[in-house]
Backbone bond lengths (Angstrom), bond angles and torsions (degrees), N, CA, C in turn:
res aa  C-N    CA-C-N  psi(-1)  N-CA   C-N-CA  omega(-1)  CA-C   N-CA-C  phi
1 X - - - 1.469 - - 1.525 109.58 -
2 X 1.344 116.31 142.93 1.455 119.41 -178.92 1.525 111.31 -64.71
3 X 1.328 117.03 -25.13 1.465 120.06 178.67 1.533 110.99 -59.42
4 X 1.327 116.53 -20.54 1.457 121.03 -179.90 1.525 112.03 -93.03
5 X 1.329 116.91 15.26 1.467 122.28 -178.46 1.527 110.49 -50.97
6 X 1.327 114.89 129.87 1.460 119.91 177.50 1.517 109.90 -119.84
7 X 1.331 115.86 129.83 1.457 122.20 171.41 1.527 109.70 -115.00
8 X 1.332 114.94 29.93 1.461 120.86 -178.90 1.522 110.15 -55.25
9 X 1.323 115.28 125.79 1.451 120.63 178.11 1.514 114.65 86.72
10 X 1.338 118.59 -10.03 1.454 120.56 178.54 1.528 109.52 -77.16
11 X 1.329 115.89 137.46 1.461 122.48 -178.24 1.521 108.49 -98.66
12 X 1.322 116.10 119.75 1.462 121.50 -167.97 1.521 111.16 -128.16
13 X 1.333 115.46 133.41 1.466 122.31 170.52 1.517 108.40 -113.00
14 X 1.329 116.56 125.09 1.465 122.34 175.23 1.520 107.84 -117.40
15 X 1.325 116.78 120.40 1.466 119.59 177.53 1.524 109.34 -85.72
16 X 1.338 115.60 147.17 1.474 122.00 -176.56 1.522 110.31 50.38
17 X 1.323 115.18 48.69 1.457 119.99 -173.91 1.507 115.84 -98.83
18 X 1.333 117.64 15.36 1.462 119.77 -176.19 1.522 113.25 -105.66
19 X 1.326 117.39 2.34 1.466 119.70 -176.82 1.530 108.31 -155.75
20 X 1.329 116.07 159.23 1.455 122.06 172.51 1.516 113.34 55.98
21 X 1.328 116.33 -136.12 1.454 121.59 -179.78 1.527 111.39 -56.77
22 X 1.321 115.71 -43.59 1.455 119.68 -177.16 1.514 112.83 -60.94
23 X 1.319 117.00 -38.52 1.467 120.68 179.34 1.522 110.39 -65.90
24 X 1.321 117.43 -39.48 1.466 120.16 178.23 1.526 110.16 -64.85
25 X 1.330 116.69 -39.86 1.468 119.92 175.28 1.521 110.68 -61.68
26 X 1.336 115.88 -45.57 1.460 120.07 -179.60 1.522 110.97 -57.51
27 X 1.318 116.90 -42.92 1.471 120.29 -179.77 1.521 111.48 -61.59
28 X 1.342 117.14 -44.29 1.458 120.22 -177.69 1.528 111.60 -69.80
29 X 1.331 117.24 -41.58 1.457 119.83 178.80 1.526 110.82 -65.61
30 X 1.326 116.51 -37.14 1.467 121.13 176.55 1.522 110.07 -62.92
31 X 1.332 116.16 -44.64 1.460 120.36 179.63 1.531 111.50 -64.48
32 X 1.337 116.26 -28.94 1.461 120.87 -179.60 1.527 112.46 -82.89
33 X 1.341 116.96 -1.38 1.453 120.78 172.77 1.513 115.87 91.82
34 X 1.336 117.55 11.33 1.458 120.34 -179.31 1.524 111.15 -69.74
35 X 1.333 115.54 152.61 1.467 121.42 169.09 1.518 106.54 -87.42
36 X 1.325 116.80 117.21 1.457 121.37 -166.31 1.516 113.77 -115.27
37 X 1.331 114.57 136.31 1.459 122.13 163.15 1.520 106.06 -120.13
38 X 1.311 115.97 124.22 1.461 122.09 -178.33 1.513 108.89 -116.99
39 X 1.311 116.54 126.84 1.465 118.96 174.39 1.516 109.32 -109.56
40 X 1.317 114.46 157.35 1.457 121.23 176.69 1.528 106.82 -162.16
41 X 1.315 115.49 158.89 1.463 119.66 177.38 1.525 111.28 -83.25
42 X 1.338 115.80 -13.68 1.459 122.31 -174.77 1.535 110.24 -102.22
43 X 1.331 116.94 103.44 1.458 121.62 -176.85 1.527 112.38 -64.23
44 X 1.326 116.52 -35.84 1.466 119.69 -179.38 1.526 111.07 -64.61
45 X 1.331 116.97 -41.05 1.466 120.67 178.12 1.531 110.70 -64.34
46 X 1.317 116.40 -38.17 1.462 119.79 178.41 1.529 111.31 -64.40
47 X 1.316 116.50 -37.55 1.466 120.17 177.60 1.527 110.51 -63.62
48 X 1.335 117.08 -42.14 1.464 121.18 176.31 1.527 110.76 -61.68
49 X 1.320 115.57 -41.17 1.458 120.54 -179.57 1.527 111.17 -61.79
50 X 1.317 117.32 -43.43 1.465 120.52 179.76 1.522 111.36 -62.47
51 X 1.329 116.28 -34.28 1.472 119.59 177.34 1.524 111.23 -70.30
52 X 1.337 115.73 -40.75 1.463 120.61 -174.74 1.522 112.93 -78.20
53 X 1.339 117.10 -32.19 1.464 121.14 -175.57 1.535 109.17 -129.38
54 X 1.314 117.00 78.56 1.467 120.42 -179.08 1.522 110.74 -56.11
55 X 1.321 115.36 138.99 1.451 120.53 178.75 1.510 114.29 99.40
56 X 1.344 116.80 -14.32 1.460 120.16 177.06 1.526 108.60 -82.95
57 X 1.326 116.88 123.66 1.462 121.28 177.08 1.521 110.00 -81.83
58 X 1.313 116.89 148.00 1.458 120.87 -176.45 1.527 111.10 -134.79
59 X 1.332 114.75 158.23 1.461 121.15 176.47 1.521 108.59 -152.62
60 X 1.313 116.11 138.33 1.469 120.46 173.68 1.527 107.65 -79.90
61 X 1.324 116.55 129.63 1.461 119.80 -179.69 1.517 110.28 -157.37
62 X 1.325 115.23 145.48 1.463 123.89 171.78 1.515 106.50 -110.05
63 X 1.327 117.40 110.27 1.462 120.02 -173.39 1.522 112.85 -67.65
64 X 1.327 118.07 -15.65 1.460 120.92 178.67 1.523 112.34 -82.38
65 X 1.330 116.89 -6.84 1.460 121.85 -177.21 1.529 109.44 -107.48
66 X 1.322 116.90 119.56 1.462 121.50 -173.80 1.520 112.41 -60.57
67 X 1.322 117.33 -42.41 1.456 120.18 -179.78 1.525 111.38 -66.76
68 X 1.334 116.29 -37.38 1.455 120.51 178.76 1.527 111.16 -65.15
69 X 1.328 116.43 -39.94 1.462 120.28 178.37 1.529 110.35 -67.77
70 X 1.324 117.29 -38.54 1.463 120.37 177.09 1.525 110.59 -60.47
71 X 1.330 116.76 -42.89 1.469 120.68 177.91 1.525 110.94 -65.49
72 X 1.334 116.27 -37.10 1.461 120.54 178.41 1.524 110.35 -60.74
73 X 1.327 117.36 -43.46 1.464 119.07 -177.51 1.521 112.51 -75.37
74 X 1.307 117.73 -21.87 1.459 119.21 168.19 1.530 109.69 -64.06
75 X 1.334 114.87 -38.79 1.465 119.94 177.55 1.529 111.29 -67.82
76 X 1.336 116.50 -36.06 1.467 120.21 175.19 1.523 109.63 -56.74
77 X 1.332 116.45 -47.37 1.458 119.97 179.77 1.510 112.58 -63.94
78 X 1.324 116.43 -43.50 1.466 120.74 -176.82 1.519 112.21 -70.81
79 X 1.330 116.58 -37.75 1.465 120.82 -173.41 1.524 113.06 -91.47
80 X 1.329 116.37 -46.01 1.458 120.46 -175.49 1.533 112.76 -96.94
81 X 1.337 116.08 -26.74 1.452 118.85 -178.11 1.509 114.12 71.36
82 X 1.311 116.18 24.28 1.462 121.69 -178.37 1.521 109.12 147.26
83 X 1.329 116.96 -174.88 1.459 120.05 -178.89 1.521 109.59 -152.89
84 X 1.336 115.80 132.07 1.462 122.18 174.97 1.520 112.14 -107.54
85 X 1.326 116.52 -34.12 1.463 120.75 -173.37 1.521 109.39 -138.14
86 X 1.325 115.85 125.57 1.467 122.21 171.69 1.515 108.54 -110.81
87 X 1.331 115.99 124.83 1.464 121.23 173.04 1.520 107.31 -109.59
88 X 1.328 115.39 104.34 1.463 122.49 178.71 1.534 108.51 -82.64
89 X 1.320 115.01 83.42 1.460 120.44 -174.24 1.523 114.03 -98.86
90 X 1.322 118.41 -22.81 1.471 120.58 -172.86 1.521 111.52 -58.86
91 X 1.319 115.53 136.10 1.460 120.54 178.21 1.515 110.47 -167.89
92 X 1.326 114.99 160.54 1.464 121.08 175.94 1.514 109.05 -124.60
93 X 1.328 115.59 155.72 1.465 120.26 -179.41 1.519 111.83 -73.44
94 X 1.333 116.36 -27.85 1.459 118.86 -179.63 1.517 112.44 72.59
95 X 1.344 116.40 -177.71 1.461 120.75 -175.04 1.525 112.58 -78.18
96 X 1.309 115.55 153.31 1.458 121.82 171.36 1.522 108.00 -113.56
97 X 1.316 116.82 124.35 1.465 121.12 -179.73 1.513 109.90 162.42
98 X 1.309 115.93 164.28 1.456 120.22 178.90 1.526 109.39 -72.39
99 X 1.339 115.93 152.59 1.458 120.87 -169.21 1.524 112.47 -56.51
100 X 1.337 116.99 -35.59 1.471 118.59 -177.81 1.524 112.31 -70.33
101 X 1.334 116.34 -12.54 1.463 120.13 -178.14 1.531 113.13 -104.02
102 X 1.324 117.29 -1.53 1.465 119.85 -176.98 1.524 111.25 -83.56
103 X 1.315 115.61 145.13 1.467 119.69 174.79 1.523 109.23 -88.73
104 X 1.307 116.55 151.25 1.465 120.54 177.02 1.522 110.82 -63.64
105 X 1.328 116.38 -34.12 1.463 119.56 179.80 1.528 111.24 -61.31
106 X 1.342 116.66 -43.74 1.461 120.42 178.31 1.519 111.28 -65.86
107 X 1.333 116.14 -41.61 1.458 121.35 178.01 1.533 109.58 -60.21
108 X 1.330 116.44 -49.84 1.457 121.19 -176.67 1.531 111.81 -62.42
109 X 1.322 117.62 -41.82 1.461 120.72 -178.70 1.530 111.01 -65.23
110 X 1.337 116.52 -39.66 1.463 120.41 179.72 1.521 110.69 -61.44
111 X 1.323 117.43 -47.53 1.461 120.36 179.61 1.525 111.75 -70.55
112 X 1.342 116.13 -33.31 1.464 119.55 179.96 1.522 111.75 -61.28
113 X 1.314 116.77 -42.03 1.464 120.10 -179.35 1.529 110.68 -81.20
114 X 1.332 117.07 -48.81 1.458 120.86 -167.43 1.524 114.98 -75.34
115 X 1.338 117.82 -29.45 1.458 118.28 178.96 1.524 112.11 -123.54
116 X 1.348 118.33 -45.13 1.464 118.12 179.16 1.518 110.72 -64.09
117 X 1.329 117.89 -36.21 1.462 121.27 176.87 1.521 111.62 -60.00
118 X 1.321 117.08 -39.13 1.461 120.10 177.53 1.524 110.63 -66.87
119 X 1.337 116.57 -41.20 1.464 120.64 176.73 1.527 111.23 -59.77
120 X 1.338 117.18 -46.85 1.456 120.39 -177.72 1.528 111.48 -61.80
121 X 1.322 116.71 -40.57 1.466 120.05 178.81 1.529 110.87 -71.92
122 X 1.324 116.94 -43.33 1.464 119.98 -178.83 1.516 111.39 -61.93
123 X 1.316 116.63 -40.68 1.463 121.37 -177.01 1.526 111.39 -58.09
124 X 1.341 116.91 -39.55 1.460 120.56 179.97 1.520 112.20 -86.51
125 X 1.322 116.98 -22.65 1.463 120.12 -179.44 1.518 112.34 -77.78
126 X 1.332 117.79 -32.51 1.464 120.55 -172.19 1.529 113.57 -55.91
127 X 1.334 120.03 -46.82 1.472 117.61 178.12 1.522 112.94 -59.27
128 X 1.318 116.91 -34.73 1.469 120.96 179.09 1.527 110.42 -71.92
129 X 1.324 117.14 -40.29 1.462 120.64 179.03 1.524 111.02 -67.00
130 X 1.331 117.31 -34.03 1.466 120.42 177.14 1.523 111.01 -64.52
131 X 1.323 116.63 -30.27 1.463 120.87 179.25 1.526 112.35 -80.90
132 X 1.327 116.29 -10.03 1.464 121.67 -179.71 1.528 109.96 -86.89
133 X 1.309 115.68 155.26 1.469 119.82 174.54 1.519 111.51 -91.84
134 X 1.330 116.57 -0.01 1.469 120.21 -176.86 1.522 110.07 -148.39
135 X 1.341 116.58 51.13 1.456 120.40 -174.92 1.516 113.63 -70.53
136 X 1.325 115.08 131.02 1.466 121.34 179.63 1.525 108.93 -140.13
137 X 1.336 115.81 136.68 1.464 121.05 171.26 1.523 107.71 -124.94
138 X 1.328 115.41 131.01 1.462 121.47 179.35 1.520 107.70 -123.95
139 X 1.331 115.93 120.71 1.462 121.86 -176.80 1.527 109.57 -109.89
140 X 1.321 115.75 127.64 1.464 119.69 179.48 1.516 110.27 -83.43
141 X 1.324 114.86 120.04 1.463 122.32 173.09 1.533 106.92 -109.08
142 X 1.322 117.37 -134.61 1.468 121.75 -177.92 1.519 108.00 -169.56
143 X 1.332 116.29 159.17 1.467 119.31 170.84 1.521 110.20 -57.64
144 X 1.350 116.03 -26.76 1.467 120.50 175.55 1.521 111.24 -71.64
145 X 1.325 117.74 -2.78 1.453 122.82 176.59 1.514 113.14 -93.78
146 X 1.342 116.84 5.72 1.464 119.57 170.23 1.524 111.75 -140.74
147 X 1.327 115.61 3.92 1.463 121.94 176.32 1.529 109.21 -133.64
148 X 1.309 117.13 151.27 1.459 120.01 171.57 1.510 110.83 -71.60
149 X 1.333 115.87 157.89 1.458 119.74 -173.25 1.520 107.55 -150.36
150 X 1.322 116.67 91.34 1.464 121.16 -176.19 1.520 111.39 -56.00
151 X 1.331 115.73 134.49 1.455 121.06 -179.58 1.510 114.08 82.72
152 X 1.341 116.67 -0.07 1.468 120.41 -176.66 1.532 109.90 -133.15
153 X 1.337 116.45 39.97 1.459 120.26 -171.18 1.523 113.36 -64.34
154 X 1.326 118.99 -39.31 1.461 120.72 -179.54 1.523 110.48 -63.95
155 X 1.310 116.62 -46.85 1.457 121.52 179.49 1.523 110.96 -63.01
156 X 1.328 115.73 -48.04 1.457 119.73 -178.12 1.524 111.18 -61.97
157 X 1.335 116.72 -44.78 1.463 120.30 179.45 1.526 110.89 -59.08
158 X 1.332 116.63 -42.73 1.467 119.80 -179.27 1.520 111.58 -65.24
159 X 1.324 116.89 -35.95 1.458 120.17 -177.14 1.529 112.53 -79.38
160 X 1.342 117.75 -29.92 1.467 120.13 169.57 1.524 108.83 -62.90
161 X 1.328 116.99 -40.52 1.463 120.96 -179.80 1.521 111.33 -60.57
162 X 1.325 117.27 -37.06 1.464 120.86 178.93 1.529 110.62 -59.89
163 X 1.322 117.10 -39.75 1.464 120.43 -179.21 1.528 110.45 -65.66
164 X 1.327 117.71 -45.45 1.461 120.42 177.44 1.515 112.32 -62.45
165 X 1.317 116.25 -40.69 1.467 122.47 177.42 1.526 110.12 -60.52
166 X 1.327 115.92 -45.64 1.459 122.04 -178.21 1.517 111.75 -62.55
167 X 1.323 116.69 -48.89 1.455 120.24 -177.67 1.535 111.29 -63.99
168 X 1.332 116.15 -37.26 1.463 119.58 178.10 1.527 111.28 -66.81
169 X 1.329 117.56 -43.39 1.459 120.74 179.30 1.525 111.97 -66.32
170 X 1.332 116.70 -34.77 1.465 119.51 178.17 1.533 110.50 -59.75
171 X 1.335 116.66 -38.37 1.469 121.01 178.23 1.526 110.39 -71.14
172 X 1.329 116.48 -43.76 1.467 120.63 -179.89 1.530 112.27 -62.11
173 X 1.326 115.97 -41.24 1.463 120.47 -168.06 1.521 114.03 -100.57
174 X 1.331 117.11 -10.65 1.454 120.06 178.64 1.517 113.99 -53.70
175 X 1.352 118.41 -42.12 1.468 118.89 179.23 1.530 114.12 -60.70
176 X 1.315 117.35 -17.80 1.465 121.07 178.13 1.535 111.72 -96.98
177 X 1.326 116.41 6.86 1.460 120.36 179.58 1.508 114.17 78.22
178 X 1.336 117.04 13.09 1.470 121.20 -179.06 1.517 109.23 -93.75
179 X 1.304 115.93 127.04 1.467 121.52 177.62 1.533 109.75 -95.38
180 X 1.330 116.35 139.36 1.471 121.76 179.59 1.524 108.26 -134.52
181 X 1.325 116.11 121.26 1.464 121.05 179.19 1.519 110.89 -135.25
182 X 1.313 115.05 157.21 1.465 121.79 175.41 1.526 109.03 -111.15
183 X 1.306 115.61 139.25 1.464 122.22 174.93 1.529 107.24 -107.62
184 X 1.334 116.31 129.61 1.465 122.00 -175.39 1.527 109.45 -116.85
185 X 1.339 118.00 88.16 1.470 119.29 178.21 1.524 111.17 -70.57
186 X 1.323 115.21 146.42 1.452 119.71 166.81 1.522 109.14 -80.27
187 X 1.315 116.77 -158.47 1.464 120.50 177.95 1.528 109.25 -64.80
188 X 1.337 115.76 118.56 1.458 121.70 -177.44 1.525 108.84 -99.63
189 X 1.297 115.75 121.33 1.466 120.36 -179.08 1.515 110.28 -57.42
190 X 1.333 116.08 130.56 1.459 120.62 179.32 1.516 111.19 155.79
191 X 1.339 117.22 178.10 1.469 121.73 -175.80 1.523 113.62 -59.71
192 X 1.330 118.18 -34.24 1.459 119.98 -176.13 1.519 111.47 -65.24
193 X 1.333 117.33 -46.76 1.468 119.14 -178.85 1.526 110.01 -69.58
194 X 1.312 117.61 -30.92 1.462 119.37 178.36 1.526 110.64 -67.27
195 X 1.329 117.42 -35.25 1.471 120.61 175.83 1.522 110.58 -66.40
196 X 1.324 116.61 -39.40 1.466 120.67 177.05 1.524 110.43 -63.14
197 X 1.312 116.12 -42.42 1.470 120.83 179.39 1.525 110.72 -61.56
198 X 1.337 116.34 -44.00 1.466 120.25 178.71 1.530 110.86 -60.72
199 X 1.338 116.07 -44.78 1.463 120.26 -179.15 1.522 111.03 -65.18
200 X 1.312 116.29 -39.21 1.468 119.40 -178.95 1.517 110.99 -68.57
201 X 1.327 117.19 -38.80 1.460 120.43 177.54 1.523 110.97 -60.20
202 X 1.333 116.68 -40.70 1.466 120.58 178.03 1.527 110.92 -66.24
203 X 1.333 116.68 -42.44 1.465 120.73 -179.82 1.520 111.45 -61.31
204 X 1.334 116.13 -42.38 1.464 121.07 -176.63 1.522 113.08 -87.28
205 X 1.338 116.96 -11.40 1.456 120.36 -177.47 1.515 112.72 67.49
206 X 1.328 114.96 37.16 1.468 120.06 -178.09 1.522 110.15 -124.70
207 X 1.343 118.75 159.54 1.465 121.05 -178.02 1.522 112.02 -62.06
208 X 1.323 115.53 142.29 1.461 120.69 177.94 1.526 110.78 -56.96
209 X 1.322 116.64 -39.76 1.469 121.01 -177.71 1.529 111.30 -61.25
210 X 1.316 116.12 -36.53 1.467 120.43 179.96 1.526 111.20 -67.27
211 X 1.334 116.25 -45.00 1.461 120.29 -179.83 1.529 110.18 -67.61
212 X 1.337 116.83 -39.98 1.462 120.50 178.16 1.522 110.81 -60.02
213 X 1.346 116.51 -41.77 1.464 120.39 179.67 1.525 111.10 -63.18
214 X 1.334 117.27 -35.96 1.459 120.42 177.89 1.523 110.68 -62.83
215 X 1.323 116.57 -44.20 1.461 120.11 179.47 1.525 111.13 -66.01
216 X 1.308 116.67 -39.90 1.459 120.50 -177.34 1.523 112.18 -70.77
217 X 1.328 116.39 -27.91 1.458 120.09 -174.52 1.519 114.28 -107.43
218 X 1.347 117.86 3.37 1.459 119.62 -175.70 1.532 112.52 -73.02
219 X 1.333 117.34 -19.21 1.463 121.21 178.11 1.523 110.14 -93.58
220 X 1.325 116.55 147.41 1.462 119.33 -178.69 1.533 111.22 -66.13
221 X 1.335 117.32 -22.76 1.464 119.29 176.21 1.522 112.20 -77.03
222 X 1.342 116.71 -9.94 1.458 120.65 173.31 1.511 115.14 75.55
223 X 1.335 117.73 25.72 1.466 120.54 179.04 1.519 109.21 -158.60
224 X 1.328 114.32 160.02 1.448 119.14 171.67 1.529 109.24 -75.17
225 X 1.335 115.66 160.72 1.451 119.19 173.50 1.528 108.68 -84.36
226 X 1.321 115.96 169.73 1.465 120.82 -179.32 1.529 109.68 -113.52
227 X 1.317 115.30 163.51 1.464 120.03 176.39 1.519 110.94 -59.79
228 X 1.322 117.83 -35.46 1.465 120.98 179.68 1.535 110.93 -66.36
229 X 1.346 117.31 -36.53 1.466 120.04 175.92 1.522 110.82 -56.62
230 X 1.326 116.12 -45.07 1.466 120.74 -177.70 1.521 110.68 -71.48
231 X 1.315 116.97 -44.21 1.469 120.80 -179.08 1.526 111.16 -61.76
232 X 1.331 117.48 -37.92 1.460 120.48 177.41 1.521 111.15 -60.25
233 X 1.338 116.79 -42.85 1.458 119.94 -179.57 1.530 111.27 -68.08
234 X 1.332 117.12 -37.57 1.460 120.62 177.86 1.531 109.65 -64.04
235 X 1.330 116.94 -44.47 1.458 120.91 179.14 1.520 110.89 -61.87
236 X 1.317 117.34 -45.68 1.469 121.02 177.19 1.520 110.55 -57.94
237 X 1.330 115.99 -46.07 1.454 120.83 -176.75 1.524 111.82 -64.41
238 X 1.328 116.90 -30.99 1.457 121.72 179.37 1.520 112.60 -77.85
239 X 1.315 116.48 -17.32 1.459 121.16 -173.16 1.521 111.90 -88.66
240 X 1.326 115.47 168.66 1.459 120.98 178.23 1.524 111.86 -68.88
241 X 1.327 117.47 -14.78 1.463 120.05 176.65 1.520 111.79 -64.14
242 X 1.344 116.33 -20.42 1.472 121.52 -179.57 1.525 111.14 -107.90
243 X 1.322 117.85 27.60 1.463 123.03 -169.89 1.534 114.25 -60.53
244 X 1.334 117.93 -20.33 1.463 120.36 -179.29 1.524 112.94 -109.09
245 X 1.326 116.46 12.60 1.463 120.41 -178.59 1.521 109.14 -103.75
246 X 1.315 116.54 117.10 1.461 120.69 176.04 1.519 109.84 -153.70
247 X 1.339 114.99 154.85 1.461 121.10 179.01 1.511 114.00 71.00
248 X 1.325 116.92 21.68 1.455 120.51 -174.60 1.527 112.35 -106.55
249 X 1.318 114.86 148.30 1.465 122.52 171.69 1.527 106.16 -106.93
250 X 1.313 115.65 99.18 1.465 122.05 -170.80 1.523 109.49 -95.57
251 X 1.323 115.69 114.14 1.462 121.83 -175.01 1.524 110.23 -93.75
252 X 1.330 116.46 126.93 1.469 122.22 174.78 1.516 106.65 -122.37
253 X 1.327 116.97 90.52 1.465 119.74 -173.88 1.522 113.72 -145.14
254 X 1.341 117.40 8.55 1.460 118.06 -177.72 1.516 113.33 70.06
255 X 1.336 117.22 17.72 1.453 126.77 -176.25 1.531 111.59 64.36
256 X 1.321 114.02 82.44 1.452 121.17 178.38 1.525 110.08 -66.81
257 X 1.332 116.04 130.18 1.457 121.26 178.68 1.524 112.11 -88.45
258 X 1.338 115.53 -36.15 1.462 119.92 -176.02 1.521 109.83 -162.17
259 X 1.326 115.75 139.22 1.453 120.23 172.70 1.519 107.82 -105.94
260 X 1.324 116.44 127.17 1.463 119.84 -172.81 1.512 111.41 -86.92
């Protein structure tokens, strides 16, 4: 049974793994027996994580900063002694507003974290994954990475870029036995999506309740997905059960009909 999935002995780096989706991934990978290094920009969250999950190594890092990522991978070498699985989870929601109202600073920061951060981590991870007998890279995109999303152009553009990046790396790294896939969550219930809903309601001048209902009902299953739904798919993808899956953009959204 897949519930018995074991990653015992696998060396795993999860970026932004101390909160939200990343924290749920960290919990499942920890339960599966992986040797974990978790980075996050929030030192306080990392301290909580160390208390809650003894044995998980942590590091403060900003994936959009080249020097910070270099220091993170020094920690990978010192703590894990190699790498089997990279989960490129770090991301920001970015600005909500019509394109003519967006600042370049907000645009740049969104792309810096959501796609350049993945590039910076992947670039240093690849030599380590090539040395592994079970190299896997999992890049977090979004349902907004295969659908348009009015008022969310910076975020959507960054998440489309993740899919192109993933498919290209899958071709580059396949000859070395390294699998690379993108996970595309739909609207994930939690504080982050609620903040997006609030911002969108203000942008459109419409009631928060109306925008929230659109997000809740946009999937044919009639509900948002959960962090556990996404973490389960990431764990499966990292495991040997997914040994022939690569270059895929895997959507977990309850079949979104429309993004408003």
